[in-house]
N, C-alpha and C positions, 0 to 999 in steps of 0.2 A: 191525452192520452197518455201511459205511463211509460217508462224507459224500456222496459221488458214487452209491452204490447207493442211498441215501436222497432225494437230489434227482432221481434217475431216475424210482422210485416214486410220488414227491409230482407231477412234472411230466411224466410220459409221455404222459395226453391232451391237455393243454395244448401241447407240443411237436408231439406229430402234426396237431393243428389247425393250428397254425400253418404246418407243412410244407406241410399241402396247401392253405393259404390261398394261399402262394406258387406254386405248382406245382399245377394244378388237374387236370392229365392225369397225375398222380400219385397210383396208386389206394393202397387202405389198406395192402397189401404193401410198395410203394414208399417210403410213407411210414416205415412201421417199419424197412425196411432203411437208410432215412437215418439215424433215429434211431440205431439200433444201431451204422453205422459212426461216429457222431459221437461216441457216447458211445465208443467203444472208443480212438477218437482221442485223445478227452479224458483216458481213463485212463492210456493211454501218455505223452502230454504232460505230465501232471502228476508220474510217476513222473519225468521229466526235470528239472521246474522247477514250481513252483508255482504255480495259476494263480488271482490273486485275485479274479477275479467270475467265478466257475465258470458260473452262470447264464448271463451274458451271451454267453462265451466259447462255449457251446453253442448258442445261437441264432444268433448271427454264423456260426458253422460250419455249421448248418442252411442257413442263407440261400447262403452260397458255396458247400456243396453242390448246391443246387437251380440255382444260377447256371450250376455247371458242366454238370449234366444238361442245361438249355435249351440251353447252346452245342454239346452233344454230338449233340442231337436237332434243331438247325437253327433254334432258336427265339429268340425276343427277350429281353432281361431285363426 
């Protein structure tokens, strides 16, 4: 199992809770979608250039993705 897969397995519930805490309107399915998108993007980014602190990168990416969703829905940051 790759390091990223292990990280996903061990941190999944915390990442989902984090996504939901940032974006209350985000249902469980939306939180799952955000996490899946971020992990796919992280996997692709690591194939181009190694990421030093993967977990921090993932948390920041989730935050940025939610900020983008809020902007699209007309909400505030």
